VOSE-952147 format. One record per atom (N, C-alpha, C): x, y, z. Coordinates in Angstrom, 2 decimals, decimal comma, always signed. Each point is the difference from the previous one (the first is absolute). Layout:
u_v_w
X_Y_Z $
...
***
This chain:
u_v_w
+17,22_+0,71_+15,38 $
-0,77_+0,13_-1,24 $
-1,06_-1,08_-0,09 $
-1,16_+0,28_-0,59 $
-1,06_-0,98_-0,18 $
+0,45_-1,07_-0,99 $
-0,83_-1,02_-0,14 $
+0,27_-1,07_-0,97 $
+0,32_+0,60_-1,37 $
+1,02_-0,54_-0,63 $
+0,44_+0,52_-1,30 $
-1,11_-0,14_-1,06 $
-0,31_+1,09_-0,64 $
-1,00_-0,01_-1,08 $
+0,63_-0,45_-1,31 $
-0,69_-0,84_-0,72 $
+0,48_-0,45_-1,31 $
+0,06_+1,15_-1,01 $
-0,68_+1,10_+0,33 $
-0,04_+1,14_-0,91 $
+1,14_+1,00_+0,26 $
+0,79_-0,27_+1,03 $
+1,07_+0,93_+0,38 $
+1,38_-0,59_-0,24 $
+0,96_+0,89_-0,13 $
+1,39_-0,44_-0,11 $
+0,39_-0,71_+1,29 $
+0,76_-1,10_-0,11 $
+0,39_-0,78_+1,19 $
+0,63_+0,88_+1,08 $
-0,48_-0,20_+1,22 $
+0,54_+0,73_+1,13 $
-0,48_+1,43_+0,13 $
-1,00_+0,40_-0,82 $
-0,52_+1,36_+0,04 $
-1,52_-0,01_-0,05 $
-0,60_+1,17_+0,19 $
-1,44_+0,17_-0,21 $
-0,25_+0,88_-1,23 $
+0,99_+0,06_-0,89 $
-0,11_+0,79_-1,24 $
-0,56_-0,88_-1,11 $
-1,10_+0,42_-0,58 $
-0,64_-0,79_-1,05 $
+0,89_-0,11_-1,24 $
+0,08_-1,20_-0,56 $
+0,73_-0,22_-1,23 $
-0,63_+0,87_-1,09 $
+0,82_+0,75_-0,71 $
-0,53_+0,96_-0,96 $
+0,81_+0,01_-1,28 $
-0,53_+0,64_-1,02 $
+0,61_-0,01_-1,33 $
+1,23_+0,90_-0,10 $
+0,25_+0,80_+1,03 $
+1,19_+0,85_+0,02 $
+1,14_-0,67_+0,77 $
-0,34_-1,13_+0,65 $
+0,93_-0,67_+0,90 $
+0,50_+0,96_+1,08 $
-0,90_+0,90_+0,40 $
+0,31_+0,97_+1,04 $
-0,25_-0,63_+1,36 $
+1,05_-0,10_+0,82 $
-0,13_-0,68_+1,28 $
+0,01_+0,95_+1,19 $
-0,12_+1,29_-0,28 $
-0,17_+0,99_+1,06 $
-1,49_+0,35_+0,06 $
-0,62_-0,26_+1,15 $
-1,46_+0,15_+0,11 $
-0,45_+1,43_-0,31 $
+0,65_+0,99_+0,55 $
-0,41_+1,39_-0,20 $
+0,10_+0,40_-1,47 $
+1,09_-0,40_-0,66 $
+0,17_+0,33_-1,41 $
-1,04_-0,70_-0,87 $
-0,30_-1,25_+0,36 $
-1,02_-0,74_-0,74 $
-1,36_+0,68_+0,13 $
-0,36_+0,40_+1,22 $
-1,29_+0,64_+0,23 $
-0,12_+1,32_-0,78 $
+1,10_+0,72_-0,09 $
+0,00_+1,25_-0,76 $
-0,21_-0,27_-1,48 $
+0,71_-0,99_-0,53 $
-0,18_-0,39_-1,41 $
-1,43_-0,45_-0,25 $
-0,50_-0,82_+0,91 $
-1,35_-0,54_-0,16 $
-1,04_+1,12_-0,05 $
+0,12_+0,95_+0,93 $
-0,98_+1,11_+0,05 $
+0,00_+0,80_-1,29 $
+1,17_+0,28_-0,52 $
+0,11_+0,81_-1,23 $
-0,63_-0,74_-1,18 $
+0,36_-1,27_-0,15 $
-0,45_-0,77_-1,16 $
-1,49_-0,31_+0,07 $
-0,48_-0,41_+1,17 $
-1,42_-0,34_+0,11 $
-0,88_+1,24_-0,09 $
+0,49_+1,15_+0,44 $
-0,77_+1,24_-0,14 $
-0,23_+0,30_-1,48 $
+1,00_-0,27_-0,81 $
-0,15_+0,23_-1,44 $
-1,00_-0,97_-0,60 $
+0,08_-1,25_+0,43 $
-0,94_-1,01_-0,52 $
-1,44_+0,33_+0,44 $
-0,16_+0,45_+1,23 $
-1,35_+0,35_+0,48 $
-0,56_+1,20_-0,75 $
+0,87_+0,94_-0,35 $
-0,44_+1,14_-0,80 $
-0,48_-0,47_-1,37 $
+0,72_-0,96_-0,58 $
-0,41_-0,56_-1,30 $
-1,35_-0,69_+0,12 $
-0,21_-0,71_+1,11 $
-1,28_-0,66_+0,20 $
-1,13_+0,99_+0,25 $
+0,33_+1,13_+0,61 $
-1,00_+1,05_+0,19 $
-0,50_+0,50_-1,35 $
+0,90_+0,10_-0,95 $
-0,36_+0,47_-1,34 $
-0,62_-1,11_-0,84 $
+0,40_-1,23_+0,24 $
-0,50_-1,13_-0,79 $
-0,15_-1,22_+0,89 $
-1,10_-0,09_+0,74 $
-0,21_-1,10_+0,94 $
-0,07_-1,37_-0,69 $
+0,28_-1,04_+0,77 $
-0,12_-1,37_-0,51 $
-1,40_-0,51_+0,30 $
-0,83_-0,20_-1,03 $
-1,33_-0,55_+0,24 $
+0,09_-1,51_+0,22 $
-1,06_-0,60_+0,47 $
+0,03_-1,44_+0,22 $
-1,29_-0,49_+0,63 $
+0,05_-1,22_+0,49 $
-1,21_-0,64_+0,54 $
-0,11_+0,14_+1,52 $
+0,89_+0,79_+0,61 $
-0,02_+0,26_+1,44 $
+0,05_-1,29_+0,82 $
+0,94_-0,84_-0,41 $
+0,31_-1,21_+0,74 $
+1,49_-0,01_+0,30 $
+0,50_-1,15_+0,43 $
+1,41_-0,08_+0,35 $
+0,92_+0,26_-1,19 $
-0,35_-0,50_-1,17 $
+0,84_+0,21_-1,18 $
+0,13_+1,49_-0,32 $
-1,08_+0,72_+0,20 $
+0,01_+1,45_-0,22 $
+0,94_+0,67_+1,00 $
-0,10_-0,40_+1,26 $
+0,87_+0,55_+1,03 $
+1,47_-0,32_-0,31 $
+0,25_-1,20_-0,50 $
+1,36_-0,40_-0,34 $
+0,56_+0,83_-1,17 $
-0,84_+0,29_-0,97 $
+0,44_+0,82_-1,13 $
+0,43_+1,40_+0,46 $
-0,78_+0,55_+0,93 $
+0,32_+1,34_+0,53 $
+1,32_-0,05_+0,76 $
+0,16_-1,00_+0,85 $
+1,24_-0,14_+0,77 $
+1,20_-0,16_-0,93 $
-0,15_-0,83_-1,01 $
+1,10_-0,23_-0,94 $
+0,41_+1,29_-0,69 $
-0,98_+0,81_-0,39 $
+0,31_+1,25_-0,70 $
+0,74_+0,98_+0,91 $
-0,46_+0,12_+1,22 $
+0,60_+0,97_+0,93 $
+1,43_-0,39_+0,36 $
+0,25_-1,30_+0,20 $
+1,28_-0,44_+0,56 $
+0,88_-0,77_-0,98 $
-0,37_-0,06_-1,27 $
+0,74_-0,82_-0,96 $
+1,46_+0,42_-0,17 $
+0,30_+1,27_+0,24 $
+1,38_+0,48_-0,15 $
+0,83_-0,20_+1,26 $
-0,65_-0,44_+1,08 $
+0,69_-0,05_+1,29 $
+0,21_-1,42_+0,50 $
-1,08_-0,79_+0,04 $
+0,09_-1,32_+0,63 $
-0,27_-1,13_-0,99 $
+0,76_-1,09_+0,07 $
-0,23_-1,14_-0,88 $
-1,31_-0,73_+0,29 $
-0,57_+0,24_+1,19 $
-1,25_-0,67_+0,37 $
-1,23_+0,86_-0,31 $
+0,15_+1,05_-0,77 $
-1,14_+0,87_-0,31 $
-1,12_-0,82_-0,65 $
-1,21_+0,18_+0,50 $
-1,16_-0,71_-0,54 $
-0,18_-1,41_+0,52 $
+0,93_-0,48_+0,82 $
-0,09_-1,36_+0,52 $
-0,56_-0,01_+1,42 $
-0,83_-1,00_+0,30 $
-0,53_-0,15_+1,35 $
+1,12_-0,46_+0,93 $
+0,00_+0,55_+1,21 $
+1,05_-0,35_+0,96 $
-0,12_-1,46_+0,43 $
+1,14_-0,56_+0,40 $
+0,05_-1,40_+0,41 $
+0,47_-0,15_+1,45 $
-0,04_+1,06_+0,75 $
+0,35_-0,08_+1,41 $
-0,94_+0,88_+0,82 $
-0,10_-0,31_+1,28 $
-0,87_+0,74_+0,92 $
+0,60_+1,37_+0,29 $
-0,83_+1,03_+0,03 $
+0,47_+1,33_+0,37 $
-0,94_+0,60_+1,05 $
+0,53_+0,97_+0,74 $
-0,72_+0,63_+1,11 $
+0,15_+1,51_-0,09 $
-0,92_+0,71_+0,61 $
+0,14_+1,42_+0,28 $
-0,08_+0,12_+1,51 $
+1,17_+0,21_+0,63 $
+0,03_-0,08_+1,45 $
-0,30_-1,41_+0,44 $
-1,03_-0,18_+0,82 $
-0,38_-1,34_+0,44 $
-1,17_-0,57_-0,81 $
-0,47_+0,77_-1,00 $
-1,15_-0,44_-0,79 $
+0,45_-0,81_-1,22 $
-0,43_-1,27_-0,09 $
+0,36_-0,80_-1,17 $
-0,97_+0,26_-1,15 $
+0,53_+0,03_-1,21 $
-0,86_+0,07_-1,17 $
-0,33_-1,42_-0,45 $
-0,78_-0,15_-1,06 $
-0,43_-1,32_-0,44 $
+1,19_-0,93_-0,20 $
-0,12_-1,21_+0,52 $
+1,08_-0,98_-0,17 $
+0,10_-0,37_-1,47 $
+1,22_-0,12_-0,52 $
+0,14_-0,30_-1,43 $
-0,69_-1,29_-0,43 $
-0,13_-0,95_+0,92 $
-0,65_-1,27_-0,32 $
-1,47_+0,20_-0,35 $
-0,60_+1,05_+0,60 $
-1,44_+0,23_-0,20 $
-0,28_+1,27_-0,80 $
+1,05_+0,61_-0,51 $
-0,13_+1,29_-0,66 $
-0,94_-0,05_-1,20 $
+0,18_-0,98_-0,86 $
-0,82_-0,08_-1,22 $
-1,47_-0,21_+0,32 $
-0,28_-0,89_+0,97 $
-1,39_-0,27_+0,37 $
-0,66_+1,21_+0,64 $
+0,74_+0,67_+0,89 $
-0,50_+1,20_+0,66 $
-0,29_+1,07_-1,06 $
+0,93_+0,17_-0,93 $
-0,17_+1,01_-1,06 $
-1,21_-0,34_-0,87 $
-0,16_-1,27_-0,33 $
-1,15_-0,41_-0,83 $
-1,31_+0,36_+0,66 $
-0,09_-0,21_+1,31 $
-1,22_+0,33_+0,74 $
-0,27_+1,51_-0,03 $
+1,06_+0,79_+0,23 $
-0,16_+1,46_+0,03 $
-0,45_+0,52_-1,35 $
+0,67_-0,41_-1,07 $
-0,32_+0,54_-1,31 $
-1,30_-0,57_-0,57 $
-0,40_-1,18_+0,49 $
-1,30_-0,55_-0,38 $
-1,11_+0,86_+0,61 $
+0,21_+0,43_+1,24 $
-0,97_+0,90_+0,64 $
-0,12_+1,30_-0,78 $
+1,15_+0,54_-0,42 $
-0,01_+1,25_-0,75 $
-0,77_-0,16_-1,31 $
+0,18_-1,14_-0,65 $
-0,73_-0,27_-1,25 $
-1,50_-0,11_+0,29 $
-0,35_-0,68_+1,09 $
-1,41_-0,13_+0,40 $
-0,61_+1,37_+0,26 $
+0,81_+0,91_+0,53 $
-0,44_+1,38_+0,25 $
+0,04_+0,85_-1,27 $
+0,19_-0,66_-1,14 $
+0,01_+0,66_-1,31 $
+1,02_+1,15_-0,06 $
+1,12_-0,24_+0,70 $
+1,10_+0,97_+0,03 $
-0,48_+1,38_+0,45 $
-1,04_-0,03_+0,86 $
-0,56_+1,19_+0,67 $
-0,78_+0,91_-0,94 $
-0,36_-0,51_-1,15 $
-0,72_+0,79_-1,00 $
-1,36_+0,45_+0,51 $
-0,29_+1,29_-0,18 $
-1,32_+0,55_+0,28 $
-0,33_+0,18_+1,47 $
+0,97_-0,15_+0,87 $
-0,29_+0,16_+1,43 $
-0,15_+1,46_+0,39 $
-0,84_+0,24_+0,99 $
-0,08_+1,32_+0,59 $
+1,36_+0,35_+0,60 $
+0,32_+1,29_+0,07 $
+1,34_+0,42_+0,41 $
+0,42_-0,58_+1,35 $
-0,85_+0,08_+1,01 $
+0,36_-0,48_+1,33 $
+0,29_-1,50_-0,02 $
-0,80_-0,75_-0,75 $
+0,22_-1,44_-0,12 $
+1,29_-0,29_-0,76 $
+0,26_+0,81_-1,01 $
+1,23_-0,15_-0,79 $
+1,22_+0,18_+0,91 $
-0,02_+1,02_+0,83 $
+1,11_+0,28_+0,91 $
+0,20_-1,17_+0,97 $
-1,09_-0,52_+0,55 $
+0,10_-1,11_+0,96 $
+0,58_-1,25_-0,67 $
-0,44_-0,26_-1,23 $
+0,50_-1,17_-0,71 $
+1,47_+0,17_-0,39 $
+0,39_+1,20_-0,39 $
+1,40_+0,25_-0,31 $
+0,85_-0,25_+1,24 $
-0,49_+0,47_+1,15 $
+0,71_-0,21_+1,26 $
+0,12_-1,49_+0,31 $
-1,09_-0,72_-0,19 $
+0,00_-1,44_+0,28 $
+1,01_-0,74_-0,87 $
-0,06_+0,23_-1,31 $
+0,88_-0,73_-0,90 $
+1,46_+0,45_+0,13 $
+0,20_+1,26_+0,31 $
+1,36_+0,48_+0,24 $
+0,59_-0,72_+1,22 $
-0,81_-0,18_+1,03 $
+0,43_-0,73_+1,19 $
+0,37_-1,43_-0,35 $
-0,84_-0,65_-0,80 $
+0,24_-1,39_-0,35 $
+1,28_-0,16_-0,84 $
+0,19_+0,87_-0,98 $
+1,19_-0,07_-0,85 $
+1,25_+0,34_+0,82 $
-0,16_+0,92_+0,94 $
+1,12_+0,34_+0,87 $
+0,41_-1,20_+0,85 $
-0,96_-0,79_+0,47 $
+0,32_-1,18_+0,79 $
+0,58_-1,11_-0,87 $
-0,31_+0,01_-1,27 $
+0,64_-0,95_-0,92 $
+1,50_+0,30_-0,09 $
+0,33_+1,28_-0,23 $
+1,40_+0,41_-0,16 $
+0,73_-1,02_-0,87 $
-0,43_-0,17_-1,24 $
+0,47_-1,14_-0,80 $
+1,44_+0,06_-0,50 $
+0,65_+1,16_+0,13 $
+1,35_+0,15_-0,54 $
+1,02_+0,18_+1,12 $
+1,24_-0,37_-0,29 $
+1,04_+0,11_+1,03 $
+0,29_+1,45_+0,35 $
-0,16_+0,90_-0,96 $
+0,21_+1,43_+0,22 $
-0,89_+0,76_-0,97 $
-0,42_+1,21_+0,39 $
-0,75_+0,86_-0,92 $
-1,50_-0,21_+0,00 $
-0,53_-0,59_+1,06 $
-1,44_-0,25_+0,07 $
-0,82_+1,29_+0,07 $
+0,44_+0,96_+0,81 $
-0,77_+1,23_+0,17 $
-0,18_+0,76_-1,29 $
+1,07_+0,24_-0,72 $
-0,09_+0,74_-1,25 $
-0,83_-0,74_-1,04 $
+0,12_-1,32_-0,01 $
-0,75_-0,80_-0,96 $
-1,49_+0,04_+0,29 $
-0,38_-0,19_+1,26 $
-1,43_-0,02_+0,30 $
-0,62_+1,39_-0,13 $
+0,77_+1,04_+0,28 $
-0,56_+1,34_-0,18 $
-0,29_+0,27_-1,47 $
+0,87_-0,45_-0,88 $
-0,25_+0,17_-1,44 $
-1,17_-0,86_-0,44 $
-0,08_-1,21_+0,50 $
-1,10_-0,91_-0,32 $
-1,35_+0,64_+0,35 $
-0,09_+0,57_+1,20 $
-1,26_+0,60_+0,43 $
-0,26_+1,35_-0,68 $
+1,06_+0,67_-0,41 $
-0,19_+1,22_-0,79 $
-0,68_-0,33_-1,33 $
+0,42_-1,12_-0,61 $
-0,58_-0,42_-1,28 $
-1,43_-0,51_+0,20 $
-0,24_-0,69_+1,12 $
-1,37_-0,44_+0,31 $
-0,92_+1,20_+0,17 $
+0,49_+1,03_+0,66 $
-0,79_+1,23_+0,15 $
-0,27_+0,64_-1,36 $
+1,03_+0,04_-0,84 $
-0,14_+0,56_-1,34 $
-1,07_-0,73_-0,80 $
+0,00_-1,32_+0,08 $
-1,00_-0,82_-0,69 $
-1,41_+0,42_+0,40 $
-0,15_+0,44_+1,25 $
-1,32_+0,39_+0,51 $
-0,26_+1,50_-0,06 $
+0,92_+0,72_-0,65 $
-0,23_+1,43_-0,22 $
+0,50_+0,92_+1,09 $
+0,90_-0,53_+0,85 $
+0,53_+0,83_+1,08 $
+1,50_+0,23_-0,17 $
+0,43_+1,21_+0,34 $
+1,42_+0,31_+0,01 $
+0,52_-0,17_+1,43 $
+0,94_-0,90_+0,16 $
+0,58_-0,29_+1,31 $
+1,39_+0,61_+0,07 $
+0,17_+0,98_+0,88 $
+1,25_+0,75_+0,10 $
+0,73_-0,39_+1,29 $
+1,01_-0,87_-0,14 $
+0,71_-0,48_+1,18 $
+0,90_+1,06_+0,63 $
+0,26_+1,09_-0,71 $
+0,85_+1,05_+0,58 $
-0,69_+0,68_+1,18 $
-1,31_-0,23_+0,14 $
-0,74_+0,56_+1,13 $
+0,19_-0,81_+1,29 $
+0,74_-1,12_-0,11 $
+0,13_-0,91_+1,13 $
+1,43_+0,02_+0,54 $
+0,14_+0,26_+1,29 $
+1,31_+0,00_+0,64 $
+0,46_-1,44_+0,24 $
+1,28_-0,31_-0,25 $
+0,51_-1,35_+0,23 $
-0,23_-0,50_+1,43 $
+0,14_+0,90_+0,99 $
-0,22_-0,39_+1,40 $
-1,45_-0,41_+0,24 $
-0,92_+0,72_-0,68 $
-1,42_-0,34_+0,11 $
-0,26_-1,37_-0,58 $
+0,60_-0,27_-1,18 $
-0,16_-1,30_-0,64 $
+0,50_-1,12_+0,91 $
+1,14_+0,21_+0,62 $
+0,55_-1,02_+0,89 $
-0,90_-0,24_+1,20 $
-0,47_+1,07_+0,60 $
-0,88_-0,10_+1,17 $
-1,28_-0,76_-0,34 $
-0,60_+0,33_-1,13 $
-1,25_-0,64_-0,41 $
+0,22_-1,45_-0,39 $
+1,15_-0,29_-0,57 $
+0,32_-1,38_-0,36 $
+0,01_-0,88_+1,24 $
+0,51_+0,52_+1,09 $
+0,02_-0,74_+1,26 $
-1,42_-0,17_+0,53 $
-0,79_+1,08_-0,06 $
-1,39_-0,05_+0,48 $
-0,84_-0,98_-0,82 $
+0,30_-0,08_-1,31 $
-0,83_-0,79_-0,91 $
+0,06_-1,49_+0,27 $
+1,02_-0,45_+0,75 $
+0,10_-1,42_+0,35 $
-1,26_-0,43_+0,76 $
-0,55_+0,91_+0,81 $
-1,20_-0,32_+0,79 $
-1,25_+0,75_-0,48 $
+0,17_+0,90_-0,98 $
-1,12_+0,84_-0,42 $
+0,07_+0,25_-1,51 $
-0,87_-0,64_-0,77 $
+0,02_+0,13_-1,46 $
-0,50_+1,37_-0,47 $
-0,54_+0,81_+0,94 $
-0,45_+1,35_-0,34 $
+1,08_+1,05_+0,30 $
+1,18_-0,46_+0,37 $
+1,05_+0,93_+0,44 $
+0,37_+1,01_-1,07 $
-0,13_-0,39_-1,26 $
+0,42_+0,88_-1,09 $
-1,14_+0,87_-0,57 $
-1,17_-0,07_+0,62 $
-1,15_+0,76_-0,52 $
+0,32_+1,48_-0,19 $
+0,45_+0,65_+1,06 $
+0,28_+1,44_-0,06 $
+1,15_+0,29_-0,96 $
+0,97_-0,90_-0,05 $
+1,13_+0,18_-0,92 $
-0,51_+0,08_-1,44 $
-0,86_-0,94_-0,39 $
-0,51_+0,02_-1,37 $
-0,90_+1,21_-0,24 $
-0,79_+0,35_+1,00 $
-0,87_+1,17_-0,15 $
+0,83_+1,26_-0,25 $
+1,15_+0,10_+0,67 $
+0,86_+1,16_-0,19 $
+0,80_-0,07_-1,30 $
+0,34_-1,21_-0,43 $
+0,85_-0,16_-1,19 $
-0,78_+0,07_-1,30 $
-1,30_-0,29_+0,05 $
-0,82_+0,07_-1,22 $
-0,35_+1,45_-0,28 $
+0,38_+0,46_-1,17 $
-0,14_+1,42_-0,35 $
-1,44_+0,38_-0,28 $
-0,68_-0,79_-0,80 $
-1,39_+0,29_-0,38 $
-0,94_-0,95_+0,72 $
-1,08_+0,54_+0,53 $
-0,91_-0,81_+0,79 $
-1,15_-0,57_-0,84 $
-0,01_+0,34_-1,27 $
-0,95_-0,58_-0,95 $
+0,80_-0,62_-1,14 $
-0,41_-1,16_-0,52 $
+0,73_-0,62_-1,10 $
+0,08_+0,92_-1,21 $
+1,15_+0,04_-0,62 $
+0,24_+0,83_-1,18 $
+0,05_-0,92_-1,23 $
-0,96_+0,16_-0,90 $
-0,08_-0,86_-1,17 $
+1,23_+0,12_-0,89 $
+0,64_+1,15_+0,02 $
+1,23_+0,19_-0,77 $
+1,08_-0,97_+0,47 $
+0,12_-0,18_+1,31 $
+0,99_-0,93_+0,54 $
-0,35_-1,44_-0,34 $
-1,29_-0,32_+0,03 $
-0,45_-1,35_-0,37 $
+0,37_-0,27_-1,46 $
-0,26_+0,97_-0,86 $
+0,33_-0,15_-1,42 $
+1,51_-0,12_-0,21 $
+0,76_+0,73_+0,82 $
+1,46_-0,07_-0,08 $
+0,48_-1,41_+0,31 $
-0,58_-0,61_+1,03 $
+0,38_-1,36_+0,34 $
-0,40_-0,97_-1,12 $
-1,19_+0,16_-0,53 $
-0,47_-0,88_-1,07 $
+0,90_+0,08_-1,23 $
+0,49_+1,20_-0,29 $
+0,88_+0,17_-1,16 $
+1,33_-0,72_+0,23 $
+0,45_-0,05_+1,25 $
+1,22_-0,74_+0,33 $
-0,19_-1,48_-0,27 $
-1,14_-0,54_+0,43 $
-0,28_-1,41_-0,20 $
-0,09_-0,34_-1,48 $
-0,60_+0,90_-0,77 $
-0,14_-0,23_-1,44 $
+1,37_-0,08_-0,66 $
+0,90_+0,92_+0,38 $
+1,34_+0,01_-0,58 $
+0,74_-1,29_+0,33 $
-0,11_-0,46_+1,23 $
+0,67_-1,22_+0,42 $
-0,55_-1,19_-0,77 $
-1,34_-0,09_-0,13 $
-0,62_-1,09_-0,73 $
+0,44_-0,04_-1,45 $
+0,12_+1,19_-0,61 $
+0,44_+0,06_-1,38 $
+1,43_-0,48_-0,16 $
+0,86_+0,35_+0,97 $
+1,39_-0,42_-0,05 $
+0,14_-1,51_+0,19 $
-0,93_-0,61_+0,74 $
+0,08_-1,42_+0,30 $
-0,58_-0,87_-1,11 $
-0,72_+0,61_-0,95 $
-0,58_-0,76_-1,10 $
+1,07_-0,49_-0,97 $
***
């Protein structure tokens, strides 16, 4: 067995969870059922935000709050996908700050031509994927994050058009190619012209949140 993870039960690779379920298969089944429900709720009522790390953390916390005690928290140990290391936890915050500062400089992709929008979505998706800021649940969290970013810009992003095997293959390719996800986004975006109705829908979400925070 690899080095013991602080997030797992001693002597196992099963993540510590709110059910105290120590059978990996049973935990994964519970997780899939519960997070699918949370993602459906987010589809109906997305979490608006400033498209930075705090926003990403809010989404992660909502999706996994019923499953893991570390929901919404940045990981504190190194993780890998195969032989590929993700951002080291020591540099995670700085790396994230640089990525999300770039996104802000790009005005959150507002007003871009469609082809440029797709390329930028691919680029930032690659960067956030390399961050992998959470111990578990990064894929679902970043897909929802980018779905909301697309909504803000008037695009409907339908992840059901993407095969999991394709996502995995492109994730590997993206380590050396920030354009790896271009075709994926082109296929997943339903409308090729911004829809003002979707933009207004996102703005109404932000207004509701602001009113609640007053």
